[in-house]
Structures are given as C-alpha cells and as structure tokens.
C-alpha positions as CSV (number, residue, x, y, z in Angstrom):
1,M,-4.1,-29.0,-26.3
2,M,-4.8,-26.4,-28.8
3,L,-3.7,-23.0,-27.1
4,N,-6.6,-21.3,-27.9
5,D,-8.9,-23.5,-26.0
6,I,-7.6,-22.6,-22.8
7,G,-10.6,-20.0,-22.3
8,G,-13.2,-22.9,-22.9
9,K,-11.6,-24.9,-20.6
10,I,-11.3,-22.6,-17.6
11,K,-14.7,-21.9,-18.3
12,A,-16.1,-25.3,-18.1
13,A,-14.2,-25.8,-15.0
14,S,-15.8,-22.6,-13.5
15,L,-19.3,-23.4,-14.4
16,L,-18.6,-27.0,-13.1
17,T,-17.5,-26.2,-10.0
18,D,-20.5,-23.4,-9.4
19,R,-22.9,-26.2,-10.4
20,E,-21.5,-29.0,-7.8
21,F,-21.1,-26.0,-5.2
22,T,-24.9,-25.0,-5.6
23,R,-26.0,-28.4,-5.8
24,R,-24.6,-28.6,-2.1
25,L,-25.3,-25.4,-0.7
26,E,-27.7,-25.6,2.4
27,N,-29.2,-22.3,1.6
28,K,-30.8,-23.1,-2.0
29,K,-31.5,-19.3,-2.1
30,L,-27.9,-18.1,-2.6
31,S,-25.7,-19.0,-5.9
32,A,-22.2,-20.2,-5.9
33,T,-21.2,-16.7,-6.8
34,Q,-23.1,-15.0,-4.3
35,L,-21.6,-17.3,-1.6
36,R,-18.2,-16.4,-2.9
37,F,-18.7,-12.8,-2.7
38,L,-20.4,-13.0,0.8
39,K,-17.1,-14.9,2.0
40,F,-14.7,-12.2,0.6
41,I,-17.1,-9.5,2.8
42,V,-16.9,-11.6,5.9
43,L,-13.0,-12.1,5.5
44,N,-12.4,-8.5,5.2
45,R,-15.4,-7.2,7.3
46,N,-13.1,-4.9,9.8
47,N,-11.2,-3.3,6.5
48,N,-13.9,-0.5,5.3
49,L,-14.6,-2.8,2.0
50,T,-15.8,-1.1,-0.5
51,T,-17.8,-2.0,-3.8
52,K,-14.5,-1.0,-5.6
53,E,-12.4,-3.1,-3.8
54,I,-15.0,-6.2,-4.5
55,E,-14.7,-5.3,-8.1
56,R,-10.6,-5.2,-8.4
57,A,-10.5,-8.5,-6.2
58,S,-13.0,-10.5,-7.9
59,L,-11.7,-9.1,-11.2
60,Q,-16.0,-8.6,-12.1
61,G,-17.8,-5.4,-13.7
62,H,-19.5,-2.9,-12.1
63,A,-22.9,-4.3,-12.9
64,T,-22.0,-7.7,-12.0
65,V,-20.9,-6.7,-8.3
66,S,-23.6,-4.1,-8.0
67,G,-26.1,-6.9,-9.0
68,V,-24.7,-9.5,-6.3
69,L,-24.5,-6.9,-3.8
70,R,-28.0,-5.7,-4.2
71,R,-29.0,-9.2,-4.1
72,L,-27.1,-9.8,-0.8
73,I,-28.3,-6.9,0.8
74,R,-32.1,-7.1,-0.1
75,D,-31.9,-10.9,1.4
76,G,-30.2,-9.7,4.9
77,Y,-26.9,-10.9,4.4
78,A,-24.9,-7.9,4.2
79,I,-25.6,-4.1,5.0
80,E,-24.1,-1.0,2.6
81,T,-23.3,2.1,4.9
82,V,-22.2,5.6,2.9
83,N,-18.8,6.5,3.8
84,I,-19.2,10.1,5.9
85,D,-16.4,11.5,4.2
86,D,-17.2,10.8,0.8
87,R,-21.0,10.1,0.0
88,R,-20.1,8.7,-2.9
89,E,-18.2,5.7,-1.7
90,K,-20.0,3.0,0.5
91,F,-18.6,0.3,2.7
92,I,-19.9,-3.3,2.7
93,E,-20.3,-5.5,5.8
94,P,-21.6,-9.0,6.4
95,T,-24.7,-9.3,8.9
96,E,-24.5,-11.9,11.3
97,T,-26.7,-14.0,9.1
98,G,-24.2,-13.8,6.0
99,T,-21.5,-14.7,8.3
100,Q,-23.5,-18.0,9.6
101,I,-23.9,-19.0,6.1
102,V,-20.7,-18.4,5.2
103,T,-19.7,-20.6,8.1
104,A,-22.4,-23.3,7.7
105,N,-21.4,-23.6,3.6
106,D,-17.4,-23.3,3.7
107,K,-17.0,-27.1,4.2
108,Y,-18.3,-27.2,0.6
109,L,-15.4,-25.1,-1.0
110,E,-13.0,-27.4,0.7
111,I,-14.9,-30.9,-0.5
112,I,-14.9,-29.3,-4.2
113,D,-11.4,-28.1,-4.1
114,N,-10.7,-31.7,-3.1
115,M,-12.4,-32.9,-5.9
116,M,-10.9,-30.7,-8.3
117,L,-7.4,-31.0,-7.4
118,K,-7.7,-34.6,-6.0
119,D,-4.8,-35.8,-8.7
120,V,-3.0,-32.4,-9.0
121,S,0.4,-32.1,-7.2
122,E,1.8,-29.1,-5.1
123,E,3.9,-28.2,-8.1
124,E,1.5,-28.4,-10.4
125,L,-1.0,-26.3,-8.3
126,V,2.1,-23.8,-7.7
127,L,2.4,-23.6,-11.7
128,L,-1.3,-23.5,-12.5
129,N,-1.7,-20.2,-10.2
130,R,1.3,-18.7,-11.8
131,V,0.0,-19.3,-15.4
132,L,-3.3,-18.0,-14.5
133,D,-2.0,-15.0,-13.1
134,K,0.0,-14.1,-15.8
135,I,-3.3,-14.8,-18.1
136,V,-4.9,-12.4,-16.0
137,T,-2.5,-9.9,-16.0
138,N,-1.9,-10.0,-19.9
139,L,-5.7,-9.7,-20.7
140,S,-6.2,-6.9,-17.8
141,N,-3.2,-5.0,-19.6
142,E,-4.6,-5.4,-23.0
143,I,-8.4,-5.1,-22.5
C-alpha cells in the first residue's frame, strides 16, 4: 500500500458505507449524512447544542453543517431556537419526528458497522481509531 493512497481509501470506505446506508434507510428523504447529524442532535438534546459544536464534532465546515441543519429543520426533524443571552448563537434540538426517525433507522448503523468490521479484530479497531485520530489531528493542525 502506498502511503499517499490512504486518503483515497478513507474516502472510498466513507462513500461505500453512505451508499449502503442510504439504500437501507426507511425514510428515503434523508441522506446518511443527515441521519448522522440528526443522531448526534438526538444524543445531545439536553446539552444546549449549537451549530458550532456540531461543526467541531463532525469535522465539517460551516457551509456543510448549515446546509444539513437547514434541511433537517425545513423537513421537521429538528428545531432551532435563539439563545436569549447571545442572539448570534442558536440551539439545535430534535423534534419528536426526528427522534423517531433515528430510532427507526439506528439498526442500519449497526448492520453497516458489522459489515464493515466483520474481519477486523478488536486490537485492529483500536489501532485504526488511534491512527485516524492522529491523521485528523495532524491535518487540523496544518490546515
């Protein structure tokens, strides 16, 4: 394996998991990315979650996060409220419909993970996570 091929392989794995996940989704109006964001919102619903926090956690840019959130809000899966102490800040919360969609489709995340990791040992998974964390940190520090 050539070292400079790692980014391409990471991208290919991401595209393949997104494609398979989207194929399995019960609600075909949502993309895999939208459901991932929605799950994060559901899991953090009591933490006064902000757009900035979603950007940091997802490692996505402002435009990407704003676009995904705008669609989730438009389609009734999330709501946005303004922070009364700082009107520039907005809190993001799931709606009941958003929570139900995550619950209904969560099983597919597990299926995809099992497909992806079927021949990967626990030690390899720990090492992979450690290496990917280092790659993200290195790139974040340089870019």
